[in-house]
Each structure stands twice: as C-alpha cells, then as structure tokens.
Backbone bond lengths (Angstrom), bond angles and torsions (degrees), N, CA, C in turn:
res aa  C-N    CA-C-N  psi(-1)  N-CA   C-N-CA  omega(-1)  CA-C   N-CA-C  phi
1 M - - - 1.411 - - 1.546 110.63 -
2 T 1.302 116.15 135.43 1.418 121.64 -178.02 1.562 116.40 -77.34
3 Q 1.215 125.03 163.05 1.477 121.57 -176.66 1.582 109.05 -65.12
4 C 1.285 117.31 -36.21 1.440 118.85 176.92 1.548 109.33 -60.09
5 E 1.332 116.92 -46.21 1.445 118.09 -178.91 1.537 109.91 -64.51
6 Q 1.282 120.87 -38.38 1.343 126.88 173.82 1.558 114.57 -54.69
7 V 1.304 114.64 -46.90 1.461 121.63 177.14 1.531 114.31 -64.34
8 I 1.378 116.51 -44.32 1.395 118.84 177.43 1.536 109.66 -64.41
9 R 1.406 116.01 -44.33 1.453 111.32 179.52 1.423 116.76 -57.87
10 H 1.440 111.70 -40.05 1.443 115.71 -179.40 1.544 114.96 -65.47
11 M 1.314 120.49 -34.85 1.396 127.66 172.19 1.495 109.44 -62.45
12 E 1.284 121.80 -45.22 1.432 128.72 -174.88 1.535 107.94 -66.15
13 D 1.365 116.36 -41.53 1.396 123.74 -175.80 1.600 117.18 -77.72
14 F 1.392 109.79 -38.07 1.485 118.83 -170.38 1.547 111.69 -120.11
15 G 1.358 119.79 -7.60 1.399 122.25 172.16 1.463 118.55 99.53
16 S 1.462 110.75 -33.20 1.523 114.78 176.88 1.537 104.56 -163.02
17 I 1.364 116.60 171.38 1.427 123.28 177.98 1.510 111.31 -145.09
18 S 1.359 118.32 141.69 1.512 122.78 177.78 1.489 105.24 -112.42
19 S 1.373 118.33 166.56 1.479 123.27 179.78 1.558 109.04 -61.12
20 L 1.324 114.85 -32.42 1.524 111.29 -177.29 1.531 109.36 -74.87
21 E 1.276 122.57 -34.96 1.400 121.15 175.50 1.521 113.84 -70.12
22 A 1.344 115.71 -35.07 1.411 119.15 173.72 1.518 112.47 -59.08
23 M 1.261 118.93 -42.54 1.457 130.74 -175.33 1.574 105.82 -70.49
24 Q 1.250 120.22 -51.44 1.411 127.37 -174.36 1.588 113.30 -69.70
25 E 1.378 112.40 -41.90 1.424 112.82 -176.87 1.530 116.47 -89.49
26 Y 1.364 118.57 -31.46 1.416 123.41 -174.15 1.533 113.82 -126.46
27 G 1.301 123.20 -0.51 1.425 121.94 178.36 1.560 110.38 77.77
28 I 1.296 121.34 16.79 1.385 122.04 -176.27 1.462 109.67 -86.56
29 L 1.283 119.60 115.96 1.505 119.26 -178.17 1.547 115.47 -95.51
30 R 1.384 117.06 -17.31 1.427 122.01 179.02 1.569 112.11 -120.25
31 L 1.305 113.76 66.61 1.480 119.26 -178.78 1.576 111.44 -57.04
32 A 1.329 116.12 -40.69 1.430 117.57 178.89 1.556 114.97 -57.25
33 S 1.307 115.27 -36.27 1.466 122.29 179.86 1.531 105.57 -75.18
34 R 1.279 126.11 -34.80 1.454 124.14 174.12 1.594 111.34 -64.73
35 I 1.353 109.19 -46.12 1.504 117.50 179.15 1.563 108.47 -55.49
36 N 1.362 119.32 -42.75 1.409 124.33 -179.37 1.568 107.99 -63.62
37 D 1.404 116.21 -48.28 1.413 113.88 179.34 1.524 115.34 -60.05
38 L 1.346 116.43 -34.95 1.506 121.60 174.47 1.443 112.53 -62.55
39 K 1.327 117.90 -48.46 1.454 122.35 173.09 1.571 111.31 -50.57
40 K 1.231 117.40 -53.00 1.477 122.44 -175.71 1.600 107.14 -62.41
41 A 1.347 120.97 -28.96 1.414 122.14 178.78 1.591 109.31 -81.64
42 G 1.405 118.99 -4.53 1.377 115.60 175.72 1.477 116.04 115.61
43 Y 1.380 118.10 -12.42 1.424 119.61 -177.69 1.579 114.75 -70.72
44 P 1.302 119.42 131.65 1.467 118.23 -177.99 1.564 110.20 -83.00
45 I 1.263 113.61 83.31 1.588 115.06 -175.33 1.575 109.72 -92.87
46 R 1.175 116.75 130.62 1.463 128.77 173.11 1.509 118.11 -96.82
47 R 1.269 119.62 132.16 1.479 118.61 176.69 1.610 107.09 -105.02
48 E 1.249 112.82 134.72 1.531 119.57 171.39 1.493 109.16 -119.12
49 M 1.316 118.90 131.71 1.440 122.10 174.26 1.591 106.12 -88.55
50 V 1.291 112.93 130.80 1.438 116.13 -179.37 1.514 109.08 -128.18
51 T 1.305 121.69 136.49 1.394 128.17 172.03 1.531 120.42 -87.43
52 R 1.330 117.87 121.12 1.474 120.23 -177.33 1.489 108.31 -126.83
53 M 1.199 118.00 173.44 1.555 125.51 174.44 1.501 109.48 -99.11
54 N 1.254 116.99 136.04 1.509 124.10 173.15 1.427 110.68 -84.57
55 R 1.303 116.99 179.20 1.429 123.42 -174.95 1.618 110.85 -66.67
56 Y 1.242 112.58 -16.09 1.504 115.26 179.22 1.573 109.18 -103.89
57 G 1.291 120.92 11.95 1.438 121.14 176.64 1.363 113.00 80.50
58 E 1.362 125.36 13.28 1.382 126.97 179.28 1.533 110.32 -97.91
59 A 1.321 113.05 141.11 1.491 119.95 178.38 1.550 112.70 -69.10
60 V 1.245 116.33 124.81 1.525 115.98 172.52 1.547 109.07 -131.93
61 T 1.308 116.43 153.87 1.429 121.98 -175.86 1.621 109.99 -104.55
62 I 1.320 117.78 129.98 1.441 121.05 178.51 1.570 109.22 -124.23
63 A 1.252 116.52 160.91 1.367 124.50 -176.54 1.674 104.74 -101.40
64 R 1.288 114.50 130.81 1.477 117.75 169.57 1.477 106.62 -124.53
65 Y 1.352 111.28 135.36 1.441 122.48 -177.74 1.439 115.55 -109.74
66 C 1.410 117.31 135.95 1.514 122.64 179.93 1.499 109.57 -139.28
67 I 1.291 113.71 162.37 1.487 121.10 178.23 1.660 101.23 -78.25
68 D 1.312 113.83 126.54 1.319 116.70 176.87 1.548 111.10 -87.74
69 G 1.270 117.17 118.57 1.505 121.25 -171.56 1.566 120.10 84.25
70 G 1.339 111.22 -6.61 1.421 115.16 176.46 1.467 122.20 78.50
71 D 1.371 119.72 -10.99 1.405 120.67 178.32 1.477 111.97 -130.37
72 R 1.358 113.39 157.57 1.482 120.07 179.13 1.381 107.76 -67.79
73 N 1.436 119.31 137.69 1.423 124.57 179.09 1.473 110.14 -103.02
74 G 1.360 120.38 95.20 1.348 117.61 175.16 1.571 113.20 120.23
C-alpha cells in the first residue's frame, strides 16, 4: 500500500489525520507532500488548523486534514 493510500484509508476510517499521526502510524514524515499528491489526483482534501497544548502547557497550532465531502472528486 502506498503512503497516499494509507493516508486516504486513515481519513476514511478515522475522519482526519495530522502529521504526528502519519509519522507514528505509518512512518510518513512529509504528510503535506502526500496531501498535495492526493489533491493533484483529484481528492477534495480540506485542512483545518487546530490549537492544542504541548507537553509544556503551551498552545500550538497543528494542521488536520480530512476528505471534504467524503468522496473522491474526479
């Protein structure tokens, strides 16, 4: 299974994916590049910026990606 296929499957199964999840679950270090590949292939991917707390209690913003509309466009 390719990295793009893993990302799509994760979004379909769990709703969204972050860079940390991609790295921990699949060893994907450049999620944004795979998202770009998927967009070029016609997938309607949406990015949502989410604020979380890091281990030091500081607010950080991360990107979460999901399939917009749930189906492949094209």
